[in-house]
Structure formats: structure tokens, C-alpha cells
C-alpha positions in Angstrom: 11.2 -4.6 6.0 14.2 -3.0 4.4 17.2 -1.7 6.5 16.1 1.9 6.2 12.5 1.2 7.3 13.8 -0.8 10.3 16.2 2.1 11.2 13.2 4.5 11.2 11.2 2.2 13.4 14.1 1.9 15.8 14.6 5.7 16.0 10.8 6.2 16.5 11.0 3.9 19.5 13.4 6.2 21.4 11.8 8.6 23.9 12.7 12.1 23.0 13.1 11.4 19.3 10.0 12.9 17.7 9.3 13.6 14.0 11.3 16.8 14.1 14.5 15.3 15.5 14.3 12.2 13.3 13.9 14.5 10.2 17.0 16.4 11.3 19.0 13.2 11.7 17.9 11.9 8.2 18.8 15.2 6.6 22.2 15.4 8.4 23.3 11.9 7.7 21.4 11.1 4.5 19.2 8.3 5.9 18.1 6.8 9.1 20.4 3.8 8.7 23.4 6.0 8.3 22.4 8.0 11.5 22.5 4.7 13.5 26.0 4.1 12.2 27.2 7.6 13.3 28.9 8.3 16.6 27.4 10.0 19.7 29.6 13.0 19.0 28.1 13.3 15.5 24.6 13.2 17.0 25.6 15.9 19.5 26.8 18.1 16.6 23.4 17.5 15.0 21.7 19.0 18.2 20.6 15.7 19.8 21.2 15.6 23.6 23.7 12.9 24.8 21.2 10.9 26.8 18.9 10.5 23.8 21.8 9.6 21.4 23.2 7.1 23.9 19.8 5.4 24.2 19.3 5.3 20.4 22.7 3.9 19.6 22.7 1.3 22.4 22.4 -2.5 21.9 19.2 -2.4 24.0 17.7 -0.1 21.3 18.5 -2.8 18.7 16.9 -5.5 20.9 13.8 -3.3 21.4 13.4 -3.0 17.7 13.2 -6.8 17.5 10.6 -6.9 20.3 8.5 -4.2 18.6 8.4 -6.0 15.2 7.4 -9.2 17.0 4.7 -7.4 18.9 3.4 -5.9 15.7 3.3 -9.3 14.0 1.4 -10.8 17.0 -1.2 -8.0 16.9 -1.6 -8.1 13.1 -0.4 -4.5 12.9 1.3 -3.3 9.7 4.2 -0.9 10.1 4.5 1.7 7.3 7.5 4.1 7.0 7.8 7.3 5.1 10.1 6.1 2.3 7.7 3.2 1.4 5.2 3.4 -1.5 2.5 2.2 0.9 2.8 5.3 3.1 -0.4 7.4 2.7 0.2 10.1 0.1 -1.7 12.9 1.8 0.6 12.7 4.9 3.8 13.1 2.9 3.2 16.8 2.3 2.2 17.9 5.8 4.7 19.7 8.0 6.9 17.1 9.7 5.1 13.9 8.5 5.4 10.9 10.8 8.3 8.8 9.9 6.5 5.7 11.1 2.8 4.6 11.1 1.1 1.6 12.6 -2.1 0.3 11.0 -4.7 -2.3 11.7 -7.6 -3.1 9.5 -8.3 -2.1 5.8 -5.0 -0.8 4.5 -6.7 -0.1 1.1 -8.2 3.0 2.7 -4.7 4.6 2.6 -4.2 3.9 -1.1 -4.1 6.6 -3.8 -5.8 9.9 -3.5 -7.9 9.4 -0.3 -11.3 11.0 -0.4 -11.9 11.7 3.3 -13.4 14.2 5.7 -12.5 14.7 9.3 -15.4 15.0 11.8 -14.3 16.1 15.3 -15.7 17.8 18.3 -16.1 17.9 22.1 -16.0 14.8 24.3 -19.1 16.1 26.1 -21.6 16.9 23.4 -25.3 17.8 23.7 -27.8 15.4 22.3 -28.1 17.7 19.3 -24.3 17.6 18.7 -24.1 13.8 18.9 -27.1 13.4 16.6 -25.6 15.8 14.0 -22.2 14.1 14.1 -23.8 10.7 13.5 -26.2 12.0 10.8 -23.5 13.9 8.9 -21.2 10.9 9.0 -23.9 8.7 7.7 -24.5 11.1 4.8 -20.9 11.5 3.7 -20.1 7.8 4.2 -23.1 6.9 2.0 -21.5 9.1 -0.7 -18.3 7.0 -0.6 -16.3 9.5 1.5 -14.1 8.1 4.3 -14.8 9.6 7.8 -11.7 10.3 9.8 -11.7 11.1 13.5 -9.8 10.5 16.8 -11.8 7.7 18.5 -12.4 10.0 21.6 -15.7 9.9 23.5 -18.5 12.1 22.3 -18.4 13.6 18.7 -15.5 11.4 17.5 -17.2 8.2 18.5 -20.6 9.3 17.0 -18.9 10.1 13.7 -17.2 6.7 13.6 -20.4 4.9 14.4 -22.3 7.0 11.8 -19.9 5.9 9.0 -20.1 2.3 10.0 -23.9 2.3 10.4 -24.1 3.6 6.8 -22.0 0.7 5.6 -19.2 3.1 4.9 -15.6 3.5 5.8 -13.8 5.2 8.7 -10.3 5.8 9.9 -9.6 6.3 13.6 -6.3 8.0 14.5 -5.1 7.2 18.0 -3.0 9.3 20.4 -1.4 6.1 21.9 0.0 2.8 20.8 -2.2 -0.1 20.0 -1.3 -2.0 23.2 -2.4 1.0 25.2 -5.7 2.1 23.6 -7.5 5.2 24.8 -10.2 5.3 25.9 -9.6 1.9 27.3 -13.1 1.0 28.5 -14.7 0.8 25.0 -13.4 -2.1 23.1 -16.5 -2.7 20.8 -16.0 0.4 18.7 -12.3 -0.2 17.9 -13.2 -3.8 17.0 -15.9 -2.6 14.6 -13.5 -0.1 13.1 -10.7 -2.6 12.6 -13.1 -5.0 10.9 -14.6 -2.5 8.5 -12.2 0.5 8.6 -8.8 1.3 9.8 -7.0 2.1 13.1 -3.9 4.3 12.7 -1.2 5.7 15.0 2.3 7.1 14.8 3.1 5.9 18.4 4.9 2.7 19.2 2.8 -0.2 20.4 3.4 0.2 24.2 3.2 4.0 24.4 0.2 5.2 26.6 -2.0 8.1 25.9 -0.5 11.4 27.0 -1.8 15.0 26.8 1.0 16.1 24.6 0.3 13.3 22.1 -3.1 14.6 21.0 -1.8 17.7 19.0 0.4 15.3 17.1 -2.6 13.0 16.5 -4.7 15.9 15.4 -2.4 16.9 12.5 -2.8 13.4 11.1 -6.6 13.6 11.3 -6.6 16.8 9.3 -3.7 15.7 7.1 -5.6 12.6 5.9 -8.7 14.6 5.0 -9.7 17.0 2.3 -11.6 19.1 5.0 -12.2 19.1 8.7 -15.7 19.6 10.2 -16.0 20.7 13.8 -19.3 19.7 15.6 -19.6 21.4 19.0 -16.3 22.6 20.4 -15.6 24.8 23.4 -13.7 28.1 23.2 -10.5 26.2 24.1 -10.6 22.8 22.5 -8.4 20.2 20.8 -10.9 20.3 17.9 -9.9 23.9 17.2 -6.3 22.7 17.1 -7.3 20.2 14.5 -9.0 23.0 12.5 -5.8 25.1 12.7 -3.8 22.1 11.5 -6.2 21.8 8.5 -5.7 25.5 7.7 -1.9 25.1 8.0 -2.1 22.1 5.6 -4.2 23.9 3.1 -7.4 21.9 3.8 -11.0 23.2 4.1 -12.5 24.0 7.5 -16.2 23.6 8.2 -18.4 23.9 11.3 -21.9 23.1 12.4 -23.6 26.1 14.0 -24.7 25.7 17.6 -26.8 27.5 20.2 -25.5 30.8 21.2 -25.9 29.9 24.9 -24.2 26.5 24.6 -20.6 26.7 26.0 -19.7 23.7 23.9 -20.5 25.6 20.7 -18.4 28.7 21.3 -15.4 27.3 19.5 -17.4 26.0 16.5 -19.4 29.2 16.2 -16.2 31.2 16.4 -14.9 29.3 13.4 -17.9 30.3 11.5 -17.3 34.0 12.4 -13.8 33.6 11.0 -14.9 32.2 7.7 -15.3 28.5 8.1 -17.9 26.9 5.8 -21.3 26.5 7.4 -22.6 22.9 7.5 -26.2 22.0 8.1 -26.5 18.8 6.1 -24.2 16.2 4.4 -24.7 17.9 1.0 -22.8 21.0 2.4 -19.8 18.8 3.2 -19.9 17.0 -0.2 -19.9 20.3 -2.0 -17.1 21.7 0.1 -14.8 18.7 -0.7 -15.9 18.4 -4.3 -18.1 15.3 -4.2 -21.6 14.9 -5.6 -24.6 13.1 -4.1 -24.8 9.3 -4.3 -27.4 7.9 -6.7 -30.2 5.7 -5.4 -29.5 2.0 -5.8 -31.8 -0.6 -7.2 -32.6 -1.9 -3.7 -34.0 1.5 -2.8 -36.7 1.5 -5.6 -39.1 -0.6 -3.4 -38.7 1.9 -0.7 -39.6 4.8 -3.1 -42.7 2.9 -4.1 -43.7 2.4 -0.4 -43.4 6.1 0.3 -46.2 6.8 -2.1 -47.8 10.2 -1.4 -46.1 10.3 1.9 -45.1 8.1 4.9 -43.3 8.2 8.2 -40.3 6.0 8.8 -42.4 3.8 11.2 -45.0 3.4 8.4 -42.3 2.5 6.0 -40.9 -0.1 8.5 -44.4 -1.7 8.7 -44.8 -1.7 4.9 -41.4 -3.1 4.1 -40.7 -5.3 7.1 -37.4 -3.6 7.6 -35.8 -2.2 10.8 -36.2 1.6 11.4 -32.4 2.1 11.8 -31.7 0.4 8.5 -34.3 2.6 6.7 -32.8 5.8 8.0 -29.6 5.1 6.1 -31.4 4.5 2.8 -33.7 7.4 3.3 -30.8 9.7 3.8 -29.2 8.4 0.6 -32.4 9.1 -1.3 -32.6 12.6 0.2 -29.0 13.4 -0.7 -29.7 12.1 -4.2 -32.7 14.5 -4.6 -35.2 11.6 -4.9 -37.2 12.4 -1.7 -37.6 15.2 0.9 -38.2 15.1 4.6 -41.3 17.2 5.6 -42.5 18.5 9.0 -43.8 15.7 11.2 -41.1 13.3 10.0 -43.1 12.6 6.8 -41.1 11.6 3.7 -42.4 12.5 0.2 -41.0 11.6 -3.2 -39.7 14.4 -5.4 -40.3 12.7 -8.8 -43.3 14.3 -10.7 -45.1 11.0 -10.9 -45.0 10.5 -7.1 -44.4 14.0 -5.9 -47.6 14.3 -3.7 -48.5 17.4 -2.0 -45.8 20.0 -1.1 -44.5 20.1 2.5 
């Protein structure tokens, strides 16, 4: 890492120096490296309290930088800083972008113009909400769109799993450092994401989860994405804060309608009343973010032939010898591509004239 990047990492390690104060120091002194060469009095004139400046300019701060870079190397975490070309482009333009990011997994997901959608919602969803989050994530991931969420229980986890189940890509943005994961009890999902997607955080490796961290995390979730979809959110919810961040950043906001008597849907229904785009299926999301439906692949042609005049997924499993959960992903791809339709009773029928069969 170059001296400026190391200086930013060092500043980011100091408690009390968030993105706002680091930005103020960089603007005041021209760069982070110059800020670390300034005097405590210079820092005080820049509006930084003496206890914070003393901690940042101490020899212990320099030693902690060495320890942090060693920890990152041991964990296989890549450190990205705002001046570097590898820093994700969508986050450069949000208000107070993070000066430092830590990443584990597929760094290529941050390259270029990221085509991503955030799917967020309550930690205590209904079965309907969990199913919708998973189904919608499968659909957009099958179309090549990256699914972004916050790795929380409930809707977030369902969205990540949906993207991975579709063989797609997902980014999980954490509200803690990698050495202090939250929630700590589920290690399987983060491992899956690191293998096939990306884990991302702006917090140093040893920083635990804290209530005040999640609004900062939420602005990154929306900032990485072309639009934010809320699936079940209470009247006062962190998911609504993510939606507000999306609006502030000029991104689209979408919501899944919920039951009127479900307290966990009041927030998402409220977004719809205020003009959020209504989402009932993956195609709604793809239209909102300007993506088309995915075409059927050659491997799906045998599945189309097995559907014939109509078949349930269980019948298709018997006919093809494939697992039901694998078939659901390909059936959804075919449905998004306009090749088939799902009829009452869970029966799938082909849309092509030669194999259209009876109408639903």
C-alpha cells in the first residue's frame, strides 16, 4: 500500500474519527499523510478534540496500523482506500464515502459499473416475507444482477441465500469488523458468500457490532445498488433508513406489498403509499433497474420438452431425475424469459405456440 492509503487506514483505526472527520482532515491538510505530519494544535484548529488527535498522532497509533495490516493479511482481507482505482465507483459519489473498505471474496464484483440491487427487510419476517425475499433474489441473480444486503437474520439472509442458490452473486455489507462478525452464531452463510460472493465492511477488523454502526452500513448497501427493495419492514425499521439513503443517493426505491394487518409490513406498505415502485415478481425489479430478462440456456431445453402440455415440479423431477430445488431455479429463469408460465395448482405450461397447451 502507498503512504496515503496507509495513512487513511491509520486514521480509520482511531475511535472517534469517522468518515466526516477524516474528510475534514484531508480537506484541511491536503491528504491523510500530511494530516499525520501536522501538530495537535493544527488538529484542534481543524475541529478535532485533543483526546482524538493525541491518539491518532501517537506512536501507538503507528504500531496499531502495523498490527492491522498483519491481521488483514492473515485473514485474506483486502484493504481498499478511496484514492485507489480499485475502490468501488458507485461509493465514490455518495455523501461521505468511506475512506477505507475491507473486502473478502470476489473483488471482481466491485469492478466497473456494478449492476446490483439491494434487498433488505425485517429480522423477524413472516413465512411469506422470507419466501418472497428468496424468490426475488433468485430471479434477479439469475438475470446477472448482484444482490446486496446486510447479512442480518431474516430477510437479509434469505436474499443472500436466494442469490447463491441461483448460482448468482451477492455482496454482504457488515456493521462490524471481520474479526467480530454479527450475527456470530451463523458461520455457514458468510463462508458461502466469501466463496461465491463478497463480504464488505468499512469497520476495522476488531470492531464489534454496535447499534450506531448500522446506519453507516445501510448507506453502503444502498450506495452499491441501482435500487433498494424493502421486503417486510415495521413502521420504525433500519430498512426504511436504507430506503431513505437510496433516495438521498438518487437510487430507486421499491417495496413488496404486505398484508394490511401485518405489523412487519407497515413500513414497506408506507413506502408504496409514498411512491415506491411496487414489486410482485423479479421482472418488476429488472424493469426498475433497467435490466431485461435472462434467456433460456441450452441446458434448459430438455426441461422445456419435459413440461409438455403441463407438469408440476414434482413430475418434472421424476421425468428428469433432477432435484426439486435445482429445478425451481431453472423454472424461474424460463418464466422470466417468457418461455413458460406458472398456472394454478403449481402446474407449469410452455408459452411457445408449438407446446402452449391449454390456457391456465
